[in-house]
C-alpha positions, 0 to 999 in steps of 0.5 A: 636516772641513768642505768649505771646510777640505778645499779649503784643505788641498788648496790648501796641498798643491798650493801647497807642491808647486809649487816642486818640480814643475820638478825632479820633475814632477807625480809622485805619489810626489814629492807624497807626500814633500812632503806628508809633510814638511808634516804631511799623512799618506798616508791624508788625501792619498789621501782628498783626491785619490783619483784621485791626479795626475788629482785633483791637477791638476784641483784645480790648474786649479781654483785658477787659476780661483778666482784668476782670479775673485778678480782679476776681481771688482773689474772693472766689466764694464758698459762692456765688450763681451762679447768684451772681457770674455772677453779680459779674463778670459783675459789675467788667467788667463794672467798668473796661470799665467805666475807658475808657467810650468814647472808649467803647461807640465808640466800641459799635457804631463800632460793631453796623454796621449790617455787623459786627454783627456776629463778635460782637456776637462771642466776646460777646459769648467769654465773656459769656464763660469766666464768666461761666467758672470762675463761675464754670460751668462744663456743656458739654451737651446742657446746655453749649450752653444754658447758654452761649446764655442766658448770652450773652443776659444779657451782651448785655442788661446790656451794653445797659443800661450802655451805656444809662447812668445808670453808667454815674453819680456816684453822682446819685448812678447809680451803684446801678441802674445798679446792680439792672438792672443786677439782674433783667435780670439774674432772667429773664434768669434763669426762661427762662433757667429753662423753656427751661430745662423742655421742653428739658427734656420732649422732651427726655422722649417722644422719 
């Protein structure tokens, strides 16, 4: 089986399982049952997701990222400021996860377990990296890590605001509330990023 075939098989398994998550949660035993009904044997399931639900939810987040990138592909970013590119990407991503809100909220609960914090941070970093690359970032020095670290914080804070209900009720214009929240977080980190940059520049000059 080719790499792309593996990805498509994993996509199908996770996508088919999404309707059941509201009843069963992100549960390996329930996934096994659902996958078997779809013709996927236990051996292949273990081969695709050797770390069980950690790998399943990692792939679920990757699916969301890829859907985000697909939707962003047609966006003309040339006239957009960097902050607006970042906000555009985040708003697209939240529109995607809103379609499976219960599954996403339960995924957040899964990753909130302290022992899974490291893996969760890697997933958020991957999302931040993809957004920065799409936004045109070409940095290779310390800025590469600073930008992704700061954006990881924006992704996390915005997700928590979304999960708390900012985007839960379209009738109350809460999408605008979420967008305003993201604007404020981006402004905060841009100020912090400029401050960190000045400190590092000063440190270099002092050497």
